[in-house]
N, C-alpha and C positions, 0 to 999 in steps of 0.2 A: 536135628532130634527126631529121632523118628516117632511117628504119630502112633497111637496107640488104639490098638483092635481092642473092643470088649465086644465079644459075644454075648447076646442078652438069653437070660432064661425067664421069662413071665410065668408065675405061678397062679393058678386056680384051680382050688376044688383038688390039690397035690398032683394035679398035670402039668406040662409044659406047655402050654396054650400064646397064640396071638391076639390080637383084639383088630381089629380094621376098624383106623382111628379111634380108639379107645371106645370103640363099642361092646358095652358085655353081651349084647345079642349077636353079636357078630363076632362068634371065637370058632378060633378052627383050633383043634388040640392034636400036637404035635407029639407026643410020649407020654407015656404015666411016670417016667421017674426023672424029677430035678433034679435028681442026686447022678444018676446015670449018662445025664444029658451034659452036667458040670463036670464029670468024668472023662465022657469023650472030647469035649473045647479045652481040657489040662493036656492031654495025650496030645491033643493036635497042634499043641505048642503057643495055648492063649499066656497071658502073664497076668489079664485079668479077667475076670467075668460077672456080666452085671446082671444081677436078680434083682426080679419084682413080685412082691407079694402082693398079687392084684385083688384079692380076697382082703386083705386090710389095709388097702388103698380105698375101698370101697365099707369097710365096716368100722374103720379109725381103730384097728387094733392089730396086732401080732397074728396071724394065722398061718404062714408055711414057714417060721422060722426054725423049723426043726432040719428041711431039708440044705435050708443056707447054710444053718451051723456045720451040718454034715459035713458038706462042700469045704468049708472054711478049716475044719479039721483034719478031716484026711484026704485032702489035695493039696500039690505045692504049688499052690495060684493064689492073688490077690481076689478077695471078693469084696463087690463094694453091693450094698441092698438097699430097697426104695419100697414104698409102700405100706402104710399103716401107722407111720413113725409117728407117735403122737407126743410122747414124755421122756425125759430125760433117761427113766426109767428104760426106756425100748432102746435108746441110746447103749448107757451100759451093758445092757443085756447084750447087745450085738458085738459090741467091743470086746468082753472077756469072752466072749467065745472064739475070736479069733479073726471077725470080722474088718477088716481092713479101713472099708470108709463106709460110711452110714450119710445115706440121702435124706435130706430134711424137704417136703416139697408144700404141702398143703400147709402145715401148720406155719411155715414162713411167711404165708399171705395171713392165716389167722387172726396171728401170731408174731409179730415180727419181733419184739422182747424179748420173747423166749427164744426164736432161732438166733437172735443177736447175741445174745447170754452164750446158749450152745456153739455157736462160732467161736466165743472167744475163749472157753473153757478147754474145746479138742482140737482147735484148729485144723491140720489140716485132715484130721479123722472125719471131719463133717463135708457134704458136699451138698449143694444147694439145688434142687430138682427145679428147673422154670419150666412149666408147660404152658404153650401160648397159644393161642385162638384169636386171630387176625389182630396178634400184638398186645394182646392181653392174655393174662395168667389163667389159667385153669386149674381148678382144685379138686379134691375128693373123687379120684379116680376118674378126671375130668368130666365129671357131673354137670360141673359149676362152673361158670365161667366170671371170673371178680372187675370189678373197674381200676384192677391196679396195671400198668405197662410193663411187661417182660424187661423193658431196657432200663426203667426205672427202679425195680424191683433189684434186679443186678447191681446198679451202681450202690445202691442204698449196703447190701450185704456186700459187698468187694468191697466201701469204705471202713464198715467194719471188720472188715480182716478173713473173710471168706476167699481161701484160695482156688477152690472149684466149683465149676457149675455144669450142670447138665440139661443142654438146651433141648425141648422138644417141639417142635412145630406138629400142633397136632393133625392140621391137613394132610401132611403126609405120611404120618405114622400108620405103618402097614399095607399102605399103600403102593411099595415100592415103587415110585413116581419121582424119585431123586429129595434128596435132603433140601432144607432152605439154606441153599451158602450162603447167601446173603445176611439172611437173620441169624444166621449163629456169627459170623463173621463180626458182625455190628457191636452183638453181645461181648464179644471176645475183645474187641476194639474199643468199648465205652468203659468195661470194668477192669482191662488190662491184666486178667486174671485167666487161668488155664480153663478153656470152654470145650466140653464134650457135647459133640452133633449125636442127636438121637432122631430116629425117624425118618423115615422113606429110602436109607442106600440100599439099592436095586441092582448096583454093577461095580464091577473095577473102576471100569470111570470115575463112578461116582468118589470112590476111594482117592481117587489120584486128584481129582479136582481140588476136595475136602485137603489132602497132603500137601497143595501148592498155596493154601492159607496158614494164618495163626493161628487155627485150630490144633487141640491138642491132642482130640481121638474122636472116635467114632464107636456109635453101638449100633450095631449089625445083629437083625434077629431074621425077621421074617426070609429075606433071601438066603440065609445059611439053609434054612429049613425046608425051602423052595429049591434048592440045589442049585440056585442061580449061580453061586461061585463057593468052595471052600473056605473053610479056616483057613488051612496052609495057604491058600491062593491071596488071599487077603490079607496074612502074615507078610507075603513074599512082596506083595504089593508096596506096601507102605515103607518096605526096607530098601527098596531099588532106589 
């Protein structure tokens, strides 16, 4: 099975941005149109695009959803969206507008009963985003660190029926320092589910290293924006 590449579009104030280790004060703007970026990724052969509403993650409500819906409706590509999803209405809003998969993150920690209910109701259309700092789950746009261990949270939701997890190691996100492969693989082993690695991918060698594991996919952001490699090169790498 080929590993899936998920080019990332992080949205803040209507722009495409990247944050360093989730710090809203360390932002780089890479474009003023999330839709145009999504269109470019689709043209380059992406099957999936990973979109994050950073304003939504911080404010606890949908802010940049219009760009996500435009991409889902106008492009022949699967979209997964995270950030600011706090209610069933948010989930339904995206699914009814053509989004393939909705990521629940902070709400999974603050209200696990609700998260489990949504997982059971919407099954494979829900992904659980686990953002970890030193092994513990971080929430609300990474502004808070909980007392919940990432592995324990993953196991709980896997037992409840979650099929897909997105694991971000905050220490590596936006740093181009390489992904935390050991932590991603551990989550995949413990849960027995599809785990997508997020954060730190800096080179084709990183993708090769991930490809040699049980990890389902990799989210690639800053490396593409900084021209470390192209999306086409990444897609070719994982097909080898």
